[in-house]
C-alpha positions as CSV (number, residue, x, y, z in Angstrom):
1,M,135.5,116.9,57.0
2,K,135.8,117.4,60.7
3,L,132.5,117.2,62.6
4,R,131.8,119.4,65.6
5,V,129.4,118.6,68.4
6,C,128.0,121.0,70.9
7,I,128.9,120.7,74.6
8,P,125.3,120.0,75.8
9,F,125.1,116.8,73.7
10,K,128.4,115.6,75.1
11,L,127.0,116.2,78.5
12,I,124.0,114.2,77.6
13,C,126.2,111.3,76.5
14,L,128.1,111.5,79.8
15,T,124.8,111.5,81.7
16,I,123.6,108.4,79.9
17,L,126.9,106.6,80.7
18,S,126.4,107.6,84.3
19,I,122.9,106.2,84.3
20,L,124.1,102.9,82.8
21,V,126.8,102.6,85.4
22,F,124.3,103.4,88.1
23,L,121.8,100.8,86.9
24,F,124.3,98.0,86.5
25,S,126.4,98.8,89.5
26,G,123.5,97.5,91.5
27,L,124.1,94.1,90.0
28,P,127.1,92.1,91.5
29,C,128.5,91.1,88.1
30,F,128.8,94.7,87.0
31,A,129.7,96.5,90.2
32,Q,133.4,95.6,90.3
33,E,134.1,96.5,86.7
34,S,132.1,99.7,86.8
35,L,133.9,100.9,89.9
36,T,137.3,100.1,88.5
37,K,136.5,102.1,85.4
38,L,135.2,105.0,87.5
39,N,138.3,105.0,89.7
40,N,140.6,104.9,86.7
41,P,138.9,107.0,84.0
42,A,140.5,107.5,80.6
43,P,141.7,111.0,79.9
44,V,139.0,113.2,78.3
45,S,139.8,116.0,75.9
46,I,137.5,118.9,75.6
47,S,137.7,118.5,71.8
48,Q,136.7,114.8,71.9
49,Q,134.0,114.0,69.4
50,G,130.6,112.7,70.6
51,P,128.1,110.6,68.6
52,T,126.3,112.7,65.9
53,E,124.1,109.9,64.5
54,P,122.4,106.8,65.9
55,K,124.9,104.4,64.3
56,E,127.7,105.9,66.4
57,L,125.8,105.4,69.6
58,E,124.7,101.9,68.6
59,A,128.4,100.9,68.3
60,F,128.9,102.0,71.9
61,T,125.7,100.3,73.3
62,D,126.3,97.1,71.4
63,K,129.7,96.8,73.0
64,F,128.4,97.7,76.4
65,F,125.5,95.2,76.4
66,L,127.7,92.3,75.4
67,Q,128.2,92.1,79.2
68,L,124.6,90.9,79.6
69,K,125.6,87.2,79.3
70,D,128.4,87.6,81.7
71,G,126.0,89.2,84.2
72,N,123.4,86.5,83.8
73,I,120.9,89.1,82.7
74,P,118.3,87.8,80.1
75,G,117.6,91.1,78.4
76,A,117.7,94.9,78.5
77,V,116.5,97.9,76.6
78,F,118.2,101.3,75.9
79,V,116.6,104.5,74.7
80,L,117.9,108.0,74.2
81,V,115.9,111.2,73.6
82,K,117.3,114.4,72.1
83,D,115.8,117.6,70.9
84,G,112.2,116.5,71.5
85,K,112.4,113.1,69.8
86,I,113.8,109.6,70.1
87,F,117.4,109.7,68.9
88,F,118.1,106.0,69.4
89,S,116.5,102.9,70.8
90,K,117.4,99.2,70.8
91,G,116.6,96.0,72.7
92,Y,119.1,93.4,73.7
93,G,118.7,89.8,74.7
94,Y,115.4,88.1,75.5
95,A,112.1,89.1,77.2
96,N,111.3,85.4,77.5
97,L,114.2,82.9,77.6
98,E,112.0,79.8,77.1
99,Q,110.3,81.2,74.0
100,K,113.4,83.1,72.8
101,T,111.3,86.3,72.5
102,P,113.6,89.2,71.8
103,V,113.4,92.5,73.6
104,I,111.8,95.1,71.3
105,P,111.8,98.8,72.5
106,D,108.3,99.6,71.3
107,K,106.7,96.3,72.3
108,T,108.3,94.7,75.3
109,L,106.9,96.0,78.6
110,F,109.0,96.1,81.8
111,R,107.8,96.7,85.4
112,L,108.9,100.2,86.3
113,G,108.8,99.8,90.0
114,S,109.4,103.1,91.8
115,V,109.7,105.0,88.6
116,S,105.9,104.8,88.7
117,K,106.1,107.5,91.4
118,V,107.1,110.1,88.7
119,F,103.9,109.5,86.8
120,T,101.9,109.9,90.1
121,A,103.7,113.2,90.9
122,T,102.9,114.5,87.4
123,A,99.2,113.7,87.9
124,V,99.3,115.7,91.2
125,M,101.0,118.6,89.5
126,Q,98.4,118.6,86.7
127,L,95.7,119.0,89.3
128,A,97.6,121.7,91.1
129,E,98.1,123.6,87.8
130,Q,94.3,123.4,87.2
131,G,93.7,124.9,90.6
132,K,92.0,121.8,92.0
133,L,94.8,121.2,94.5
134,N,96.8,123.5,96.7
135,L,100.2,121.9,97.3
136,N,100.6,123.7,100.6
137,E,97.1,122.8,101.9
138,D,96.5,120.3,104.7
139,I,95.7,117.0,102.8
140,D,93.0,116.3,105.4
141,H,91.1,119.2,103.7
142,Y,90.6,116.9,100.7
143,L,90.3,113.5,102.4
144,K,86.8,112.3,103.2
145,Q,87.0,108.6,104.3
146,F,90.0,108.9,106.7
147,H,92.4,111.5,108.0
148,T,96.0,111.8,108.9
149,Q,95.8,114.5,111.6
150,N,97.6,113.9,114.9
151,N,97.6,116.6,117.5
152,Q,101.3,115.8,118.1
153,F,102.3,116.9,114.6
154,K,101.7,119.7,112.1
155,P,99.4,119.1,109.1
156,I,100.8,117.2,106.1
157,T,100.6,118.9,102.7
158,S,100.8,117.5,99.1
159,A,104.3,119.1,98.8
160,H,105.4,116.9,101.8
161,L,104.0,113.8,100.0
162,L,105.9,114.5,96.8
163,T,109.2,115.3,98.5
164,H,109.2,112.3,100.9
165,T,109.1,114.6,103.9
166,D,105.7,113.5,105.2
167,G,106.9,112.1,108.5
168,F,105.3,108.6,108.2
169,N,106.9,105.4,109.3
170,V,108.4,104.1,106.0
171,G,108.4,100.4,107.1
172,W,104.8,100.4,105.9
173,S,105.9,99.0,102.5
174,I,106.3,95.6,104.1
175,G,103.2,93.5,103.0
176,A,102.3,95.9,100.2
177,A,102.7,93.3,97.5
178,T,100.6,90.2,96.6
179,R,100.7,87.4,94.1
180,C,97.4,88.7,92.5
181,Q,95.6,85.5,93.6
182,S,92.7,87.6,94.8
183,Q,91.2,90.9,93.8
184,L,93.3,93.9,94.9
185,P,91.8,96.1,97.5
186,S,90.9,99.6,96.4
187,L,93.4,102.3,97.1
188,E,91.0,103.8,99.6
189,E,90.5,100.5,101.4
190,F,94.2,99.7,101.5
191,L,95.2,103.2,102.8
192,S,92.4,103.4,105.4
193,K,93.3,100.1,106.9
194,N,97.1,100.2,106.6
195,L,98.1,103.9,107.0
196,P,101.3,103.8,109.1
197,K,102.0,105.9,112.2
198,R,103.4,109.4,111.9
199,V,106.8,109.5,113.6
200,R,108.1,113.0,113.0
201,Q,107.1,116.5,112.0
202,P,106.4,116.9,108.2
203,G,109.0,118.8,106.3
204,E,111.6,118.0,109.0
205,L,113.5,115.1,107.3
206,Y,113.7,113.5,103.8
207,V,113.0,109.7,104.1
208,Y,112.3,107.8,100.9
209,G,109.2,105.7,101.1
210,D,106.0,104.6,99.4
211,V,103.2,105.9,101.7
212,G,103.4,109.5,100.7
213,I,103.1,108.8,97.0
214,A,100.3,106.3,97.6
215,L,98.4,109.1,99.4
216,A,99.2,111.5,96.6
217,G,97.7,109.0,94.1
218,Y,94.6,108.7,96.3
219,L,94.2,112.5,96.3
220,V,94.2,112.2,92.5
221,E,91.2,109.8,92.8
222,V,89.4,112.0,95.3
223,L,89.8,115.2,93.3
224,S,89.2,113.7,89.8
225,K,86.3,111.4,90.9
226,V,87.7,108.5,88.8
227,S,90.1,105.7,89.7
228,F,93.8,106.5,89.8
229,T,94.5,104.1,86.9
230,E,91.7,105.7,84.8
231,Y,93.0,109.2,85.5
232,I,96.5,108.3,84.4
233,N,95.1,106.6,81.2
234,Q,93.1,109.6,80.2
235,N,95.4,112.5,81.2
236,I,98.9,111.1,80.7
237,L,99.1,107.9,78.7
238,K,96.7,108.8,75.9
239,P,98.0,112.4,75.3
240,L,101.5,111.1,75.2
241,D,100.7,108.2,72.8
242,M,101.7,105.6,75.5
243,G,99.5,102.9,74.2
244,H,101.7,100.1,75.5
245,S,101.7,101.2,79.1
246,S,99.4,100.7,82.1
247,F,99.0,100.9,85.9
248,Q,96.5,98.1,85.7
249,Q,97.4,94.9,87.6
250,P,97.4,92.3,86.3
251,L,98.0,93.8,82.9
252,P,95.1,94.2,80.3
253,T,94.8,91.1,78.1
254,A,96.1,92.9,75.1
255,L,99.4,93.9,76.8
256,A,100.1,90.9,79.1
257,P,101.8,88.7,76.4
258,D,104.4,91.4,75.8
259,L,105.5,91.7,79.4
260,A,109.2,90.7,80.0
261,V,109.4,87.7,82.2
262,G,111.1,88.3,85.6
263,Y,114.0,85.9,86.4
264,S,116.3,85.2,89.3
265,Y,119.6,83.4,88.7
266,R,120.5,80.6,91.1
267,K,122.8,77.6,90.8
268,N,123.6,78.3,87.2
269,A,120.0,78.4,86.1
270,Y,117.3,81.1,85.4
271,I,114.2,80.7,87.5
272,Q,111.0,82.5,86.5
273,S,109.6,84.9,89.1
274,P,105.8,85.3,89.5
275,F,104.1,88.5,88.6
276,T,103.4,90.4,91.9
277,C,100.8,93.1,92.3
278,A,101.6,96.2,94.2
279,K,98.7,97.2,96.6
280,S,100.3,100.6,96.6
281,V,99.5,101.1,92.9
282,P,100.7,104.8,92.6
283,S,104.1,103.9,94.1
284,A,105.1,100.9,92.0
285,G,102.3,99.6,89.7
286,M,103.4,100.9,86.3
287,S,104.4,98.7,83.3
288,A,105.6,100.3,80.1
289,T,107.8,99.9,77.0
290,A,111.0,101.9,76.6
291,T,109.6,104.0,73.8
292,D,106.5,104.9,75.7
293,V,108.7,106.1,78.6
294,A,110.7,108.1,76.1
295,H,107.5,109.9,75.2
296,F,107.0,110.8,78.9
297,M,110.7,111.9,79.1
298,I,110.2,114.2,76.1
299,A,107.2,115.8,77.6
300,Q,109.0,116.5,80.8
301,L,112.0,117.9,79.0
302,Q,109.9,120.0,76.7
303,G,107.9,121.8,79.4
304,G,104.9,119.5,79.2
305,R,104.7,119.4,75.4
306,Y,104.7,116.2,73.2
307,G,104.3,116.7,69.5
308,N,101.6,119.3,68.9
309,G,100.0,118.7,72.3
């Protein structure tokens, strides 16, 4: 019997392939091969069949992730969501090379880096939806301990913060990480002492940076009257059943053993990298499992719904 697959699902598959190429093209070992395949693509027929069950997709990902060893990458994880649920997930390689700990999609935590910003933006939009925050209001209207106003420039709004058009000097991210040897400063303390200069009118130019999202996360604290981390726990992680995720740094005792070890590869050897804490927590502090992130993806794709919530 000939199976048919709808065009949207084929587009999803192509999108996933593009994401994989994007992720690994940033690694020297994969860049050359990825670019070669992109420049010389195989002919695609509109009637070509796409995967209709997880085993078909697994055959593709198994072959793709064979390249891990060639790229000196200890481990990776893959997850696909479709129609409001997880369609497929699988871990590859090791989360800890020394202990031979395998990557497990619903157990192994990875540092999300700047993907953390999407969670922060979601928190801000929750408050806007509840009428507690006007996206087009001067943020100084909400700030109490310090202000951003400069007579040379127009007021900054939350919309500017979320779209990286705030006009701040983005070089501020230098020095925003620490080895966690001492207690992290509060978000209020860090921002009040390290807020960078404003160098252009807000809304004038898109320049990617951390400061705007850090300020957005601080607004969440001010308006909710709880810490940023606690707000995320109560209003995003718990409703989405993301029990293996946290913005806390270092990680809670229950989650810390499951964090994938960071490695660099030098002189034919893997070298462990220490856990670094981001002082700009809303911009880069999140750690999560692949399946937890899948829950977040589902909620975003389902108009804010996950399961019955």
